[in-house]
C-alpha positions as CSV (number, residue, x, y, z in Angstrom):
1,M,-59.9,-12.4,-80.7
2,K,-62.3,-15.3,-81.3
3,Q,-60.6,-16.1,-84.6
4,I,-57.2,-16.3,-82.9
5,H,-58.6,-18.7,-80.3
6,Q,-60.0,-20.9,-83.0
7,V,-56.7,-20.9,-84.9
8,F,-54.9,-22.0,-81.7
9,L,-57.4,-24.8,-81.1
10,L,-57.0,-25.9,-84.7
11,I,-53.2,-26.0,-84.4
12,Y,-53.4,-27.8,-81.1
13,F,-55.8,-30.5,-82.3
14,R,-53.9,-31.0,-85.6
15,S,-50.6,-31.4,-83.6
16,A,-52.2,-33.8,-81.2
17,L,-53.6,-35.9,-84.1
18,L,-50.2,-36.0,-85.7
19,Q,-48.6,-37.2,-82.4
20,I,-51.2,-39.9,-82.0
21,Q,-50.6,-41.1,-85.6
22,C,-46.9,-41.2,-85.0
23,G,-47.4,-43.1,-81.7
24,Y,-49.7,-45.5,-83.4
25,A,-47.2,-46.1,-86.2
26,S,-44.5,-46.7,-83.6
27,L,-46.7,-49.3,-81.9
28,L,-47.3,-51.0,-85.2
29,L,-43.5,-51.0,-85.7
30,I,-43.0,-52.6,-82.3
31,N,-45.7,-55.2,-83.1
32,Y,-44.1,-56.0,-86.5
33,L,-40.6,-56.3,-85.0
34,D,-42.0,-58.5,-82.2
35,E,-43.5,-60.9,-84.8
36,S,-40.5,-60.8,-87.1
37,F,-37.9,-61.7,-84.6
38,H,-37.9,-65.4,-83.8
39,D,-35.1,-65.3,-81.2
40,G,-36.4,-63.6,-78.0
41,D,-33.0,-62.1,-77.1
42,E,-32.8,-60.0,-80.2
43,I,-36.2,-58.3,-79.7
44,D,-35.6,-57.8,-76.0
45,E,-32.5,-55.7,-76.9
46,F,-34.5,-53.4,-79.2
47,L,-37.9,-53.3,-77.6
48,P,-37.2,-50.9,-74.7
49,Y,-36.0,-48.2,-77.1
50,S,-39.1,-48.6,-79.2
51,Q,-41.4,-48.3,-76.2
52,V,-39.6,-45.1,-75.1
53,F,-40.0,-43.7,-78.7
54,A,-43.7,-44.6,-78.9
55,R,-44.4,-43.2,-75.4
56,H,-42.6,-39.9,-76.3
57,H,-44.7,-39.5,-79.4
58,L,-48.0,-40.2,-77.6
59,L,-47.4,-37.8,-74.8
60,V,-45.6,-34.8,-76.4
61,F,-48.8,-32.7,-77.0
62,L,-50.9,-33.8,-74.0
63,P,-51.4,-30.9,-71.5
């Protein structure tokens, strides 16, 4: 029973780490796009979708 519990913890922490990495990559993408767009209107159209994407990846595996 203890081994099953340890396997569940390992899967949970690996999944959480993967979600944090995806969220961090999304935030890096947002930062890159924010710097690459010179016209504020273009980034304002795209940014809300990127924030939702990043927020989803950061919160999926939180209890």
